[in-house]
mmCIF file of the N, C-alpha and C atoms, coordinates in Angstrom:
data_MODEL
# 
_entry.id   MODEL 
# 
loop_
_atom_site.group_PDB 
_atom_site.id 
_atom_site.type_symbol 
_atom_site.label_atom_id 
_atom_site.label_alt_id 
_atom_site.label_comp_id 
_atom_site.label_asym_id 
_atom_site.label_entity_id 
_atom_site.label_seq_id 
_atom_site.pdbx_PDB_ins_code 
_atom_site.Cartn_x 
_atom_site.Cartn_y 
_atom_site.Cartn_z 
_atom_site.occupancy 
_atom_site.B_iso_or_equiv 
_atom_site.pdbx_formal_charge 
_atom_site.auth_seq_id 
_atom_site.auth_comp_id 
_atom_site.auth_asym_id 
_atom_site.auth_atom_id 
_atom_site.pdbx_PDB_model_num 
ATOM 1   N N  . MET A 1 1  ? 269.163 147.012 27.035 1.00 0.00 ? 1  MET A N  1 
ATOM 2   C CA . MET A 1 1  ? 268.877 147.465 28.382 1.00 0.00 ? 1  MET A CA 1 
ATOM 3   C C  . MET A 1 1  ? 267.702 148.438 28.372 1.00 0.00 ? 1  MET A C  1 
ATOM 4   N N  . ALA A 1 2  ? 267.675 149.321 27.413 1.00 0.00 ? 2  ALA A N  1 
ATOM 5   C CA . ALA A 1 2  ? 266.602 150.315 27.334 1.00 0.00 ? 2  ALA A CA 1 
ATOM 6   C C  . ALA A 1 2  ? 265.261 149.643 27.078 1.00 0.00 ? 2  ALA A C  1 
ATOM 7   N N  . LEU A 1 3  ? 265.241 148.610 26.251 1.00 0.00 ? 3  LEU A N  1 
ATOM 8   C CA . LEU A 1 3  ? 263.996 147.905 25.960 1.00 0.00 ? 3  LEU A CA 1 
ATOM 9   C C  . LEU A 1 3  ? 263.459 147.240 27.216 1.00 0.00 ? 3  LEU A C  1 
ATOM 10  N N  . ALA A 1 4  ? 264.326 146.557 27.952 1.00 0.00 ? 4  ALA A N  1 
ATOM 11  C CA . ALA A 1 4  ? 263.900 145.908 29.194 1.00 0.00 ? 4  ALA A CA 1 
ATOM 12  C C  . ALA A 1 4  ? 263.346 146.944 30.166 1.00 0.00 ? 4  ALA A C  1 
ATOM 13  N N  . LYS A 1 5  ? 264.032 148.058 30.278 1.00 0.00 ? 5  LYS A N  1 
ATOM 14  C CA . LYS A 1 5  ? 263.598 149.113 31.195 1.00 0.00 ? 5  LYS A CA 1 
ATOM 15  C C  . LYS A 1 5  ? 262.245 149.668 30.772 1.00 0.00 ? 5  LYS A C  1 
ATOM 16  N N  . SER A 1 6  ? 262.061 149.863 29.468 1.00 0.00 ? 6  SER A N  1 
ATOM 17  C CA . SER A 1 6  ? 260.790 150.407 28.993 1.00 0.00 ? 6  SER A CA 1 
ATOM 18  C C  . SER A 1 6  ? 259.640 149.419 29.201 1.00 0.00 ? 6  SER A C  1 
ATOM 19  N N  . LEU A 1 7  ? 259.973 148.124 29.223 1.00 0.00 ? 7  LEU A N  1 
ATOM 20  C CA . LEU A 1 7  ? 258.958 147.100 29.475 1.00 0.00 ? 7  LEU A CA 1 
ATOM 21  C C  . LEU A 1 7  ? 258.732 146.876 30.969 1.00 0.00 ? 7  LEU A C  1 
ATOM 22  N N  . GLY A 1 8  ? 259.604 147.443 31.777 1.00 0.00 ? 8  GLY A N  1 
ATOM 23  C CA . GLY A 1 8  ? 259.477 147.299 33.224 1.00 0.00 ? 8  GLY A CA 1 
ATOM 24  C C  . GLY A 1 8  ? 259.945 145.956 33.746 1.00 0.00 ? 8  GLY A C  1 
ATOM 25  N N  . ILE A 1 9  ? 260.890 145.324 33.010 1.00 0.00 ? 9  ILE A N  1 
ATOM 26  C CA . ILE A 1 9  ? 261.437 144.039 33.433 1.00 0.00 ? 9  ILE A CA 1 
ATOM 27  C C  . ILE A 1 9  ? 262.959 144.132 33.442 1.00 0.00 ? 9  ILE A C  1 
ATOM 28  N N  . SER A 1 10 ? 263.587 143.152 34.076 1.00 0.00 ? 10 SER A N  1 
ATOM 29  C CA . SER A 1 10 ? 265.050 143.158 34.132 1.00 0.00 ? 10 SER A CA 1 
ATOM 30  C C  . SER A 1 10 ? 265.632 142.684 32.800 1.00 0.00 ? 10 SER A C  1 
ATOM 31  N N  . GLN A 1 11 ? 266.882 143.001 32.588 1.00 0.00 ? 11 GLN A N  1 
ATOM 32  C CA . GLN A 1 11 ? 267.574 142.569 31.372 1.00 0.00 ? 11 GLN A CA 1 
ATOM 33  C C  . GLN A 1 11 ? 267.624 141.045 31.301 1.00 0.00 ? 11 GLN A C  1 
ATOM 34  N N  . SER A 1 12 ? 267.864 140.401 32.447 1.00 0.00 ? 12 SER A N  1 
ATOM 35  C CA . SER A 1 12 ? 267.942 138.931 32.454 1.00 0.00 ? 12 SER A CA 1 
ATOM 36  C C  . SER A 1 12 ? 266.596 138.309 32.115 1.00 0.00 ? 12 SER A C  1 
ATOM 37  N N  . CYS A 1 13 ? 265.520 138.922 32.569 1.00 0.00 ? 13 CYS A N  1 
ATOM 38  C CA . CYS A 1 13 ? 264.182 138.424 32.246 1.00 0.00 ? 13 CYS A CA 1 
ATOM 39  C C  . CYS A 1 13 ? 263.921 138.542 30.744 1.00 0.00 ? 13 CYS A C  1 
ATOM 40  N N  . LEU A 1 14 ? 264.274 139.683 30.178 1.00 0.00 ? 14 LEU A N  1 
ATOM 41  C CA . LEU A 1 14 ? 264.106 139.884 28.741 1.00 0.00 ? 14 LEU A CA 1 
ATOM 42  C C  . LEU A 1 14 ? 264.939 138.879 27.956 1.00 0.00 ? 14 LEU A C  1 
ATOM 43  N N  . SER A 1 15 ? 266.175 138.668 28.377 1.00 0.00 ? 15 SER A N  1 
ATOM 44  C CA . SER A 1 15 ? 267.050 137.710 27.697 1.00 0.00 ? 15 SER A CA 1 
ATOM 45  C C  . SER A 1 15 ? 266.468 136.297 27.744 1.00 0.00 ? 15 SER A C  1 
ATOM 46  N N  . SER A 1 16 ? 265.930 135.919 28.895 1.00 0.00 ? 16 SER A N  1 
ATOM 47  C CA . SER A 1 16 ? 265.325 134.591 29.041 1.00 0.00 ? 16 SER A CA 1 
ATOM 48  C C  . SER A 1 16 ? 264.137 134.425 28.102 1.00 0.00 ? 16 SER A C  1 
ATOM 49  N N  . ARG A 1 17 ? 263.328 135.465 28.020 1.00 0.00 ? 17 ARG A N  1 
ATOM 50  C CA . ARG A 1 17 ? 262.151 135.392 27.156 1.00 0.00 ? 17 ARG A CA 1 
ATOM 51  C C  . ARG A 1 17 ? 262.543 135.324 25.681 1.00 0.00 ? 17 ARG A C  1 
ATOM 52  N N  . VAL A 1 18 ? 263.568 136.055 25.314 1.00 0.00 ? 18 VAL A N  1 
ATOM 53  C CA . VAL A 1 18 ? 264.044 136.022 23.928 1.00 0.00 ? 18 VAL A CA 1 
ATOM 54  C C  . VAL A 1 18 ? 264.587 134.623 23.606 1.00 0.00 ? 18 VAL A C  1 
ATOM 55  N N  . ARG A 1 19 ? 265.401 134.061 24.516 1.00 0.00 ? 19 ARG A N  1 
ATOM 56  C CA . ARG A 1 19 ? 265.946 132.710 24.294 1.00 0.00 ? 19 ARG A CA 1 
ATOM 57  C C  . ARG A 1 19 ? 264.821 131.694 24.165 1.00 0.00 ? 19 ARG A C  1 
ATOM 58  N N  . GLN A 1 20 ? 263.789 131.809 25.018 1.00 0.00 ? 20 GLN A N  1 
ATOM 59  C CA . GLN A 1 20 ? 262.670 130.870 24.946 1.00 0.00 ? 20 GLN A CA 1 
ATOM 60  C C  . GLN A 1 20 ? 261.928 131.021 23.630 1.00 0.00 ? 20 GLN A C  1 
ATOM 61  N N  . ALA A 1 21 ? 261.705 132.249 23.190 1.00 0.00 ? 21 ALA A N  1 
ATOM 62  C CA . ALA A 1 21 ? 261.023 132.473 21.914 1.00 0.00 ? 21 ALA A CA 1 
ATOM 63  C C  . ALA A 1 21 ? 261.827 131.882 20.756 1.00 0.00 ? 21 ALA A C  1 
ATOM 64  N N  . GLU A 1 22 ? 263.138 132.029 20.811 1.00 0.00 ? 22 GLU A N  1 
ATOM 65  C CA . GLU A 1 22 ? 263.986 131.457 19.759 1.00 0.00 ? 22 GLU A CA 1 
ATOM 66  C C  . GLU A 1 22 ? 263.907 129.930 19.762 1.00 0.00 ? 22 GLU A C  1 
ATOM 67  N N  . ALA A 1 23 ? 263.881 129.323 20.934 1.00 0.00 ? 23 ALA A N  1 
ATOM 68  C CA . ALA A 1 23 ? 263.754 127.862 21.022 1.00 0.00 ? 23 ALA A CA 1 
ATOM 69  C C  . ALA A 1 23 ? 262.388 127.429 20.500 1.00 0.00 ? 23 ALA A C  1 
ATOM 70  N N  . ASP A 1 24 ? 261.347 128.159 20.864 1.00 0.00 ? 24 ASP A N  1 
ATOM 71  C CA . ASP A 1 24 ? 259.993 127.833 20.392 1.00 0.00 ? 24 ASP A CA 1 
ATOM 72  C C  . ASP A 1 24 ? 259.895 127.905 18.874 1.00 0.00 ? 24 ASP A C  1 
ATOM 73  N N  . GLU A 1 25 ? 260.640 128.816 18.281 1.00 0.00 ? 25 GLU A N  1 
ATOM 74  C CA . GLU A 1 25 ? 260.624 128.986 16.826 1.00 0.00 ? 25 GLU A CA 1 
ATOM 75  C C  . GLU A 1 25 ? 261.594 128.047 16.124 1.00 0.00 ? 25 GLU A C  1 
ATOM 76  N N  . GLY A 1 26 ? 262.372 127.286 16.893 1.00 0.00 ? 26 GLY A N  1 
ATOM 77  C CA . GLY A 1 26 ? 263.325 126.344 16.312 1.00 0.00 ? 26 GLY A CA 1 
ATOM 78  C C  . GLY A 1 26 ? 264.607 126.987 15.824 1.00 0.00 ? 26 GLY A C  1 
ATOM 79  N N  . ARG A 1 27 ? 264.862 128.211 16.239 1.00 0.00 ? 27 ARG A N  1 
ATOM 80  C CA . ARG A 1 27 ? 266.072 128.906 15.787 1.00 0.00 ? 27 ARG A CA 1 
ATOM 81  C C  . ARG A 1 27 ? 267.290 128.590 16.650 1.00 0.00 ? 27 ARG A C  1 
ATOM 82  N N  . THR A 1 28 ? 267.066 128.065 17.855 1.00 0.00 ? 28 THR A N  1 
ATOM 83  C CA . THR A 1 28 ? 268.174 127.683 18.730 1.00 0.00 ? 28 THR A CA 1 
ATOM 84  C C  . THR A 1 28 ? 267.854 126.341 19.377 1.00 0.00 ? 28 THR A C  1 
ATOM 85  N N  . ASN A 1 29 ? 268.868 125.717 19.932 1.00 0.00 ? 29 ASN A N  1 
ATOM 86  C CA . ASN A 1 29 ? 268.660 124.464 20.655 1.00 0.00 ? 29 ASN A CA 1 
ATOM 87  C C  . ASN A 1 29 ? 268.032 124.758 22.004 1.00 0.00 ? 29 ASN A C  1 
ATOM 88  N N  . GLY A 1 30 ? 267.330 123.797 22.515 1.00 0.00 ? 30 GLY A N  1 
ATOM 89  C CA . GLY A 1 30 ? 266.707 123.940 23.826 1.00 0.00 ? 30 GLY A CA 1 
ATOM 90  C C  . GLY A 1 30 ? 265.278 123.448 23.781 1.00 0.00 ? 30 GLY A C  1 
ATOM 91  N N  . LEU A 1 31 ? 264.719 123.279 24.964 1.00 0.00 ? 31 LEU A N  1 
ATOM 92  C CA . LEU A 1 31 ? 263.345 122.813 25.058 1.00 0.00 ? 31 LEU A CA 1 
ATOM 93  C C  . LEU A 1 31 ? 262.377 123.926 24.679 1.00 0.00 ? 31 LEU A C  1 
ATOM 94  N N  . THR A 1 32 ? 261.347 123.559 23.934 1.00 0.00 ? 32 THR A N  1 
ATOM 95  C CA . THR A 1 32 ? 260.302 124.517 23.617 1.00 0.00 ? 32 THR A CA 1 
ATOM 96  C C  . THR A 1 32 ? 259.406 124.686 24.841 1.00 0.00 ? 32 THR A C  1 
ATOM 97  N N  . SER A 1 33 ? 258.566 125.674 24.817 1.00 0.00 ? 33 SER A N  1 
ATOM 98  C CA . SER A 1 33 ? 257.640 125.901 25.928 1.00 0.00 ? 33 SER A CA 1 
ATOM 99  C C  . SER A 1 33 ? 256.745 124.690 26.146 1.00 0.00 ? 33 SER A C  1 
ATOM 100 N N  . SER A 1 34 ? 256.258 124.085 25.074 1.00 0.00 ? 34 SER A N  1 
ATOM 101 C CA . SER A 1 34 ? 255.390 122.917 25.214 1.00 0.00 ? 34 SER A CA 1 
ATOM 102 C C  . SER A 1 34 ? 256.165 121.719 25.769 1.00 0.00 ? 34 SER A C  1 
ATOM 103 N N  . GLU A 1 35 ? 257.425 121.579 25.374 1.00 0.00 ? 35 GLU A N  1 
ATOM 104 C CA . GLU A 1 35 ? 258.249 120.494 25.915 1.00 0.00 ? 35 GLU A CA 1 
ATOM 105 C C  . GLU A 1 35 ? 258.523 120.708 27.401 1.00 0.00 ? 35 GLU A C  1 
ATOM 106 N N  . LYS A 1 36 ? 258.751 121.942 27.793 1.00 0.00 ? 36 LYS A N  1 
ATOM 107 C CA . LYS A 1 36 ? 258.956 122.246 29.212 1.00 0.00 ? 36 LYS A CA 1 
ATOM 108 C C  . LYS A 1 36 ? 257.699 121.942 30.008 1.00 0.00 ? 36 LYS A C  1 
ATOM 109 N N  . LYS A 1 37 ? 256.560 122.308 29.461 1.00 0.00 ? 37 LYS A N  1 
ATOM 110 C CA . LYS A 1 37 ? 255.286 122.043 30.138 1.00 0.00 ? 37 LYS A CA 1 
ATOM 111 C C  . LYS A 1 37 ? 255.073 120.531 30.286 1.00 0.00 ? 37 LYS A C  1 
ATOM 112 N N  . GLU A 1 38 ? 255.370 119.784 29.232 1.00 0.00 ? 38 GLU A N  1 
ATOM 113 C CA . GLU A 1 38 ? 255.231 118.336 29.275 1.00 0.00 ? 38 GLU A CA 1 
ATOM 114 C C  . GLU A 1 38 ? 256.185 117.722 30.314 1.00 0.00 ? 38 GLU A C  1 
ATOM 115 N N  . LEU A 1 39 ? 257.401 118.207 30.370 1.00 0.00 ? 39 LEU A N  1 
ATOM 116 C CA . LEU A 1 39 ? 258.383 117.714 31.331 1.00 0.00 ? 39 LEU A CA 1 
ATOM 117 C C  . LEU A 1 39 ? 257.910 117.945 32.766 1.00 0.00 ? 39 LEU A C  1 
ATOM 118 N N  . VAL A 1 40 ? 257.375 119.120 33.034 1.00 0.00 ? 40 VAL A N  1 
ATOM 119 C CA . VAL A 1 40 ? 256.846 119.423 34.372 1.00 0.00 ? 40 VAL A CA 1 
ATOM 120 C C  . VAL A 1 40 ? 255.722 118.450 34.720 1.00 0.00 ? 40 VAL A C  1 
ATOM 121 N N  . GLU A 1 41 ? 254.829 118.213 33.781 1.00 0.00 ? 41 GLU A N  1 
ATOM 122 C CA . GLU A 1 41 ? 253.708 117.300 34.004 1.00 0.00 ? 41 GLU A CA 1 
ATOM 123 C C  . GLU A 1 41 ? 254.199 115.868 34.241 1.00 0.00 ? 41 GLU A C  1 
ATOM 124 N N  . LEU A 1 42 ? 255.158 115.421 33.463 1.00 0.00 ? 42 LEU A N  1 
ATOM 125 C CA . LEU A 1 42 ? 255.689 114.064 33.642 1.00 0.00 ? 42 LEU A CA 1 
ATOM 126 C C  . LEU A 1 42 ? 256.392 113.913 34.985 1.00 0.00 ? 42 LEU A C  1 
ATOM 127 N N  . ARG A 1 43 ? 257.122 114.926 35.403 1.00 0.00 ? 43 ARG A N  1 
ATOM 128 C CA . ARG A 1 43 ? 257.775 114.876 36.719 1.00 0.00 ? 43 ARG A CA 1 
ATOM 129 C C  . ARG A 1 43 ? 256.737 114.830 37.832 1.00 0.00 ? 43 ARG A C  1 
ATOM 130 N N  . ARG A 1 44 ? 255.652 115.593 37.677 1.00 0.00 ? 44 ARG A N  1 
ATOM 131 C CA . ARG A 1 44 ? 254.581 115.591 38.675 1.00 0.00 ? 44 ARG A CA 1 
ATOM 132 C C  . ARG A 1 44 ? 253.952 114.203 38.773 1.00 0.00 ? 44 ARG A C  1 
ATOM 133 N N  . LYS A 1 45 ? 253.671 113.600 37.621 1.00 0.00 ? 45 LYS A N  1 
ATOM 134 C CA . LYS A 1 45 ? 253.081 112.261 37.608 1.00 0.00 ? 45 LYS A CA 1 
ATOM 135 C C  . LYS A 1 45 ? 254.030 111.228 38.204 1.00 0.00 ? 45 LYS A C  1 
ATOM 136 N N  . THR A 1 46 ? 255.311 111.346 37.895 1.00 0.00 ? 46 THR A N  1 
ATOM 137 C CA . THR A 1 46 ? 256.306 110.421 38.443 1.00 0.00 ? 46 THR A CA 1 
ATOM 138 C C  . THR A 1 46 ? 256.348 110.526 39.955 1.00 0.00 ? 46 THR A C  1 
ATOM 139 N N  . LYS A 1 47 ? 256.355 111.738 40.448 1.00 0.00 ? 47 LYS A N  1 
ATOM 140 C CA . LYS A 1 47 ? 256.385 111.959 41.895 1.00 0.00 ? 47 LYS A CA 1 
ATOM 141 C C  . LYS A 1 47 ? 255.145 111.362 42.562 1.00 0.00 ? 47 LYS A C  1 
ATOM 142 N N  . GLN A 1 48 ? 254.021 111.479 41.901 1.00 0.00 ? 48 GLN A N  1 
ATOM 143 C CA . GLN A 1 48 ? 252.773 110.926 42.421 1.00 0.00 ? 48 GLN A CA 1 
ATOM 144 C C  . GLN A 1 48 ? 252.802 109.399 42.406 1.00 0.00 ? 48 GLN A C  1 
ATOM 145 N N  . MET A 1 49 ? 253.413 108.824 41.381 1.00 0.00 ? 49 MET A N  1 
ATOM 146 C CA . MET A 1 49 ? 253.407 107.373 41.227 1.00 0.00 ? 49 MET A CA 1 
ATOM 147 C C  . MET A 1 49 ? 254.425 106.664 42.113 1.00 0.00 ? 49 MET A C  1 
ATOM 148 N N  . GLU A 1 50 ? 255.465 107.342 42.555 1.00 0.00 ? 50 GLU A N  1 
ATOM 149 C CA . GLU A 1 50 ? 256.493 106.698 43.370 1.00 0.00 ? 50 GLU A CA 1 
ATOM 150 C C  . GLU A 1 50 ? 255.925 106.056 44.631 1.00 0.00 ? 50 GLU A C  1 
ATOM 151 N N  . PRO A 1 51 ? 255.123 106.761 45.428 1.00 0.00 ? 51 PRO A N  1 
ATOM 152 C CA . PRO A 1 51 ? 254.568 106.094 46.616 1.00 0.00 ? 51 PRO A CA 1 
ATOM 153 C C  . PRO A 1 51 ? 253.600 104.965 46.258 1.00 0.00 ? 51 PRO A C  1 
ATOM 154 N N  . GLU A 1 52 ? 252.862 105.135 45.156 1.00 0.00 ? 52 GLU A N  1 
ATOM 155 C CA . GLU A 1 52 ? 251.950 104.085 44.716 1.00 0.00 ? 52 GLU A CA 1 
ATOM 156 C C  . GLU A 1 52 ? 252.725 102.829 44.333 1.00 0.00 ? 52 GLU A C  1 
ATOM 157 N N  . ASN A 1 53 ? 253.840 103.004 43.640 1.00 0.00 ? 53 ASN A N  1 
ATOM 158 C CA . ASN A 1 53 ? 254.674 101.866 43.260 1.00 0.00 ? 53 ASN A CA 1 
ATOM 159 C C  . ASN A 1 53 ? 255.277 101.186 44.488 1.00 0.00 ? 53 ASN A C  1 
ATOM 160 N N  . GLU A 1 54 ? 255.648 101.976 45.474 1.00 0.00 ? 54 GLU A N  1 
ATOM 161 C CA . GLU A 1 54 ? 256.209 101.413 46.705 1.00 0.00 ? 54 GLU A CA 1 
ATOM 162 C C  . GLU A 1 54 ? 255.169 100.541 47.411 1.00 0.00 ? 54 GLU A C  1 
ATOM 163 N N  . ILE A 1 55 ? 253.946 100.988 47.434 1.00 0.00 ? 55 ILE A N  1 
ATOM 164 C CA . ILE A 1 55 ? 252.868 100.196 48.037 1.00 0.00 ? 55 ILE A CA 1 
ATOM 165 C C  . ILE A 1 55 ? 252.706 98.883  47.286 1.00 0.00 ? 55 ILE A C  1 
ATOM 166 N N  . LEU A 1 56 ? 252.736 98.947  45.966 1.00 0.00 ? 56 LEU A N  1 
ATOM 167 C CA . LEU A 1 56 ? 252.590 97.725  45.161 1.00 0.00 ? 56 LEU A CA 1 
ATOM 168 C C  . LEU A 1 56 ? 253.754 96.765  45.390 1.00 0.00 ? 56 LEU A C  1 
ATOM 169 N N  . ARG A 1 57 ? 254.975 97.307  45.520 1.00 0.00 ? 57 ARG A N  1 
ATOM 170 C CA . ARG A 1 57 ? 256.138 96.455  45.792 1.00 0.00 ? 57 ARG A CA 1 
ATOM 171 C C  . ARG A 1 57 ? 255.978 95.705  47.117 1.00 0.00 ? 57 ARG A C  1 
ATOM 172 N N  . ARG A 1 58 ? 255.479 96.408  48.112 1.00 0.00 ? 58 ARG A N  1 
ATOM 173 C CA . ARG A 1 58 ? 255.301 95.797  49.427 1.00 0.00 ? 58 ARG A CA 1 
ATOM 174 C C  . ARG A 1 58 ? 254.233 94.725  49.432 1.00 0.00 ? 58 ARG A C  1 
ATOM 175 N N  . LEU A 1 59 ? 253.282 94.818  48.529 1.00 0.00 ? 59 LEU A N  1 
ATOM 176 C CA . LEU A 1 59 ? 252.191 93.832  48.464 1.00 0.00 ? 59 LEU A CA 1 
ATOM 177 C C  . LEU A 1 59 ? 252.621 92.542  47.774 1.00 0.00 ? 59 LEU A C  1 
ATOM 178 N N  . ARG A 1 60 ? 253.748 92.535  47.110 1.00 0.00 ? 60 ARG A N  1 
ATOM 179 C CA . ARG A 1 60 ? 254.198 91.333  46.399 1.00 0.00 ? 60 ARG A CA 1 
ATOM 180 C C  . ARG A 1 60 ? 254.596 90.248  47.340 1.00 0.00 ? 60 ARG A C  1 
# 
């Protein structure tokens, strides 16, 4: 708690950052930062492609 306070962040924020760092280092299970970034990008592309695919379906 004191560390979070000295950093000017909440305890939950500090805990989240520690968990993410541990995942990035392979010390715990979970998505790494790069995997999370890739997932966000893939979801964005999927969302973009859905209307395009619908247009193609209608043209068949």
